[in-house]
N, C-alpha and C positions, 0 to 999 in steps of 0.2 A: 525438252530437257537435255542437258549436256550429257553426252555419252562418253565412254572410255576413250581416251586419246584425243579428245576434242579440247582445243585451247581456248581460253577466254582472254580478252584484252585485260591487261593489268592496269587498273585505275586506283590510285591511292585513295584511302578513306580519309576524307576531311572532317568527318564528324564521328568521333570514336567514343564508345562507352567502355568502361572498365568494370570487369567482374573481379571481386576479391574472393578467392576460395580460402576460407578462414582456417580450417583445421584438418579436413579429410579424415581418413580412418587408418592411415598407415602407422607404422611403428616409429613415430617421430618424437613422441613426448619425452623420451630419455635423451634426445639429441639436442633439444633446445628448450630452455625455460619459457620461451615466448609462445610456444604452441598452446592455444587455449584448450582447456579441458572441461571445466565446469560450465553449466549453462550461463552463469553470470559472466565468466571470462569470454565465452564465445560471443555473447551479445555485446559486451563492451568492445570486443575487437571489431565487430561489425560496425558499431557506431563510430569508432575511431577511423576505420577504413573509409566509411562514407564521408566523414569530414575531410579526409585527405584527397577525396576525388572519385571514389568508387561509386558507381550507380547501382551496382548489383552486389549483394552478399550471398555467396554460395555456401550453404550451411550443412555440415554433418554434426552429429553429437557423439560424445564419448562417455564411457563408463568412468565415473568419478574416482573409483578406487584403483582401477588398473590402467586407465588412460587409453584403453583400446576402443576402437570405434564400435558403436552398437546402433540399435534401432529403437531405443527407448522413447516411446511417444511422450511420456511426461517430460523428458529432457527437451524434446522439440517444442512442446507447449511452453516451457519456461523461457527458452531462447526467444521464440517468436513474441511472446508477451512482453518480455523486457525490451525488445527492439521497438515494438509498437507503442509501448507506454512511454518510451523516450521521445516520441514525436520526431524521430530521425527519419528524414525522407530518403529511404533506401529501398530498393526493390529486393524482396526476399525470394531467394531461390533455394528450395529445400531438395536435398538429395533423395533419390529412390534407389540408390546403388546398393545399399546394404540388403542382404538376403540372397545373393547370388554367388557366394564363395563356396567352392567345393574342393576338398582335398580327399582323395581316395584312401580308405583304410589299407595299410600295406598288406594285411593278411586277407582282405576281402574287398577288392576294388568296387564292388557293387554297393558297399556301405560307405558312408561319410566318416572320415577320421575326425578326431577331436580338433576343434578349431574351425570346422566348416560352419557356414551360416547360410542355410538354404530355407527360403520361405516361399509361400505361394505368391503369385502376382497380386492377388487381392490384398494380402497382408502388407505387401511392400508399398502400397499407396494409401493405407488407412490414415496415416498422419497428414497426407496431402489433402484428402477429402475433408478431414476435420479442420485443418488450420488454414486452408485456402491461400497459399502463397500465390504471388503473381506468376511465378515461374517455378518449375521443378525439373530436375534432371531426369533424362531417360537414357540409360546407357545402352546403345544399340551395339552391344559387343559381347561376343563369346571369345575368350582368348586365354592363353596360358599365363599364369603367374609363376613365380619361382618354384613354389611347391604344390601348386594346384591349378585350378581354373576358375575364371570368372564367367559364369554361365547366364546368358540371357537369350533363351530360345525364342524363335519367332512367335510361337503361339502365346507365350507369356507376354511378349512385348505388345502384341495386339490387345490383350486384355488390359494391360496397364495403360496403354495409349488411349483406349476407349474410355476408361474410368477418369483419366486425367482430362480428356476432352469434355466429358459430361460435367465435370466440376468447373469448367470454364477457365482452366489453367493452361498456360503455354508451356509445352515441354521443350526443354533444351536437349537436343539430340546429340549425345556425346559419342563421338566416333574416334576410334583409336587406330583404324586401318581402312584401306580402300573398300573392302567388302562391307564394312559397317555403314559407309556412306550409301552404298548400293542398296542395302537392306532398308535403311531409313527412307530412301527415295521410294522404295516399293510400298512402305507403310503409308507414305503421303499419297501415292497413287491410289491405294485402296481406300482412302478416306479416313484412316484412323487418326491422322494428324492434319489440322487445319493449315491452310496457307495464309500468309507466307511463313515458312518454317524457320526455326532458329537452330543453328548447328553450333556445336563446340568441337573444334578439331584438336584432338589430344595427342601430343607428340612426345616421344622419348620414353614411354612407359614400357617396360619389358612385358611381353614380347609383341609390341605393336609397332607402328610406323616410327622411324627415327625422327629426332628433333632436328630437322634440317630444312632449308628453303625448298628443296626439290619435293620433299614429301608434302609440305604444306601446300604448295601450288598444285601438285597433282591431285590431292584430295579436294582442294577448292574447285578445281576444274570439273569435278563430278557433281557439285552441288546444283540443285535445280535453280532455274532463273528466278530472281526475286528473293532468294533466301537471304536472311540475315545470318552472319556467322562471326565467330570469334575463334581464337586459337591460343594454345599455351604450349610451352615446352617445359620439361621438368629440369630441376637442378640448375646448373650454370647456364642452360639454354633458355631460361625463363625470359630474360630481357631481350636477347637476340631474336627469339621467336615473336615477342611482342612487337618489336620494330618491323620484322618481316611481315607480320599480319597486317599492320597498318598500311605498309607499302603495297601489299597485295590486295587491299580493299576490305580488310576485316577489322574486327575489334580485338580487345585485349583482355586476357585473364592473367592475374598474378595472385600470389598468396602463399601462405605457409603449407597448404596442402601439397603444393608442387615443388617448393623450393624453400630452404631454411636460411639462405645466406643473402646478404646485401652485397657484400664484396668477399673476396677470398679471405676466409677465416673470420669474417665478421657476421655474426648471427643477426637476422633481421626480425622486425615486427611486421605485422600485416600492413600497418599504416605507412611504414617506411617503403615497403615494396610498391604500394599504390603510389606514393609520392615519386618514386623513381620512374614508374610507368608514366605518370603525368608529365614529368620532365622530358622523357623520350618522345611522347606523342606531340608535345608542344614544340619541341625542337625540330620535329619533322614538318612543322607548319600546320598541324591539324588541331582541331578543337576537342576538348574533353567534354562529353555530354553530361548534363545533370540527370538525376533520376527522372524528372518530368520530361526532359527531352528524349531520354531513352524509352520511356513508355510510349511516346508518340512514334518513335522510330520502329518499335517492335509491334505496334498495334495492340498494346495492352489496354483494354477498354475499361477495366475495373481495378481500382486500387482496393484490395481486400482489407 
């Protein structure tokens, strides 16, 4: 296993898969009319992203009335059913990130303030066990957010990873800083996650690693041998990090979860961001993989 400070040779990735993160859970719906909110909108956006070249659709759901992210299993059911019923060949990747947001009450920090969303590890994977996506995210991250914290303690991660493994689903290990990669490596070593693992290097999120080439390569250098990995940068660094990831040997994530703009002042749709990523990858001389080719690359043995 690669240790801290160890460098790997940089070999460009010639066979690249694209993940489209469709909507996320951030407060973005008031900033762009193109952020999908309803299950129908989210599913339609996944289908359009797949037609534009995305092999994987990373899916959150939102409250229809408020637009805020939530964990509603019925919404997940509808999104997944609509995608599957469309016969669109896209790999479904459902989030397990919701349920770890904690803001302390200003009068009693031992209590959660309004707006916190804390759930048991078992509850956070119920929709995964029911709907059986090919991939689900596993945020290996406890970190500060502007007004609170995103909490994923090791004991909870072990429970979630074991249930995901038992369901036959590949976890995408989302890492926002160096220590998160180290913890993910420990979970792999302990047998909670099957090899080869799949990592997502997440850059530019306050207060995680910055969205720059040095951070990307440093985190990449900590990944275990044989790992598949992808990377994204938020906001204006989405496309630059996409290019850097391919050059550094990785794959690409784009989408409205991470960035709302196609160009300065020009709001994007998910399919436009995927199309832009396709252009960058092909201009670098690499091939964009189909969902079938991505399944083979990731060792996904069952299309649920």
